[in-house]
C-alpha positions, 0 to 999 in steps of 0.5 A: 080200421072203421066200423059202421055200426048202421049197417049191423041190421043188414048185414044180418038180415038173411032167413036164418036170423029171421028165422031164429027172430020168429022162433023166439018171438013167438016163445016171448023171449028175448034173442041175440046173437053173440060172440064170435060171430058179431065180432067176425060180421064187423071184421068182414070175417066169414064164420059158419057157427052163430051163437044165441043167447036167450033170456029165459030157456035156450033149449026151448028156443031152439026146438022150436027152430029145429021145427021151423028149419027144414032139413035140419037136426037138433042136439040138446045137451040138458046138462049144460043147458045148451043145444045145437041145430045144425043144417048144411049151411050153418050151425046154430047154438043156443043157450040161455042168458046165465051168470056165473062164479067160480071156487079158487081150485076148480075151472068148474063154474056155478051156474045160475039163470041171469040177465043178458047183462050177466051174460054179456059181462062174464065173457072173456074179451069186449071184442066177444061181448057184443050182442045183436037182437034177432027179435022183429021189434029191435032187428039188428039192435046192437048190445056193446056195454064195454066198447067192443066196437071201440076196442075192434078199431084199437084193435086191442084185447082187453077183458069186459071186467078185472083181469085178474079175476076173468083169467083166474076164473077160466085160465084157458082165456090166457091162452085165447087172448094170445091166439085172438092176438096172433090171429087178428093181428091185435095188440093185448092191452099192457094192463091185460097182458101183466093180468096173464103174466101174474095169473100163467102158474093158473093155466096148469089146472086146464086140460091138455085137449084145451090148450093143444086146440088153442096151439093148433089155432095159433099155428094155422095163423099167419104168423104164428111166432107172434102167439109163440113169442107172447106164450114166452114173455107171459110166463105161459110157454114155460108151463104149457111147453117146456121143451120149446122154452129151453130153446131160449137164451145164449150161453157164452163160453170164452166171449163165444156164444151161439145163436138164440135157437128159439128165436131162430126157431120162430123165424124158421116156422114164419118162413114155412108159414109164408110157403104153406098152409101145412099145419103138420109141416109148421109143426115140423119147423116148430120142432127141428130144433128141439133137441139142442138144449140137450145136445149143446156142447163146448168143443175148444176146437170146434166152439158150440156144437149140437151133434145129433140134436136132429136124431135125439129131437126125432125120438122126442117127438113121439113123447111130445105128441103124447104129452100134448094129446096129439095124434099118435098116427102118420102125423106123428111120424111125418113130424118125426121124420121131418126132424130126423132128416131136416140136416141132410140137405143142409148137409148136401148143400154144405158139402159136394153134392153126390148122386149117392147121397141124392138118391139116399136122401129121396129114398129116405124122404119118399114122398115128403121130399118136397116138404122137406126141401121147403123146411130146408130153405127156411132153415136158411136164415143167417145174417151172412148174405154171402153165406146165404146166397152160396146156400141158396145157389147150392139148395137149387143145385140139390133140387135139379140133381133130385129132378133128374135123379128121379126121372132116370133112376125112380128112387123116390119110395122104391122097392127093390126090384128083387124082393124076400119071396124071390130070393128065398125061392131062388135059394131054397131058404126061408126066412133068415138074416141071410135074406136081409143081407141080400136085400140090403146089398140090392138096395145100397147098389141101387142107391149108390149108382152101382147098378140101375134100378131094374129087375135083370140088374138086381137079379144078376147082382143076387147071384153074385153077391150070395155066391162070393159072401153066404156061399149060397146057389140056386136051387133046381 
């Protein structure tokens, strides 16, 4: 990768940067674009968020910018010495240059006013430690104290100062190093990575919310497995997500080993990521075998078994989401459903594809059937080519049968054509066990293909079943 730093002034020669520079000049403040925006500018990546550092009060510059920028909104955070100016086009963050020092038992820094050099030196990585001046007399001049441009060209992640100090001071930077390596396809400098290993236990003082924010960005990367493997190798994974760490490894009994379920999961995750940007589907892929370590058993006749790992895994999902501070809403239920049902398409592929089994799968998966089938296809990772081809052929057969049955029987998300109110009205019943039994009988009859999915057939079955099994007769 070649970066032409001589063209940077032209790249930021836009009204917003000229306006900020003008505001800073009026206050006699040095002002610089810093951090991720500069990095992404050089990489040709789009970014709406722009961070500015001023030598002196950043809040004063933000207030002046807000007055000049029509339709903008100013937010001041005096406790942190920062301010934000928002418009429809962009979001500007302002902070005064500062230096920081840390106590060993806390990641809350002692903050003091500092120089631009102080501010750049405290940043996490060299590729984020570059600054572009927006003052009129030095507009577009690059400040690059730690050869960030060189590291961008070499595709390297490293810290400006001693990595042990950098990571001990703010342990979240270890997660950020792995996230940037995953997003950008960069390599973490070996000395920097070894410092992550040495300081991995420090991540425990970081809030779950901030850790999960980094994990979510890893999951949205082109190949999420890169980040998870780095988390494993660094020692961070066992601290932030020990359930996933437990998938790692192969156990041998009588010379027979099972596959490494961690690396199988990584293959499935990347297969899904190639086909879908849906981050919750990716989480479903990551968690689909999460219960294999707790369900693993050796059977002298069968070898290694993981019976019920889908059902046990589905029960683990809410606990994992709660611990991770993820939303306990429909997103969690969606992932839980994928984990619980992910073996069903595989079972259909391996066994005879009956109409009844396909109807039940359509009914249970509902609108998530397409995502479930995508996960199922991604889960075919065997190195046995003949087995893979057989699975794929049967998988296509299952998909075709789904289309045919859905067109004919309208099973996806169907509601039985005779509901509880009609049953109660027909037999003069209140809410009771018998009503539930009749509803279940009608549902199963439709799913098994015994009757079509229409009202007259369901009503007739209701009358017969009630008379023959419950001694009920219609009233009136």
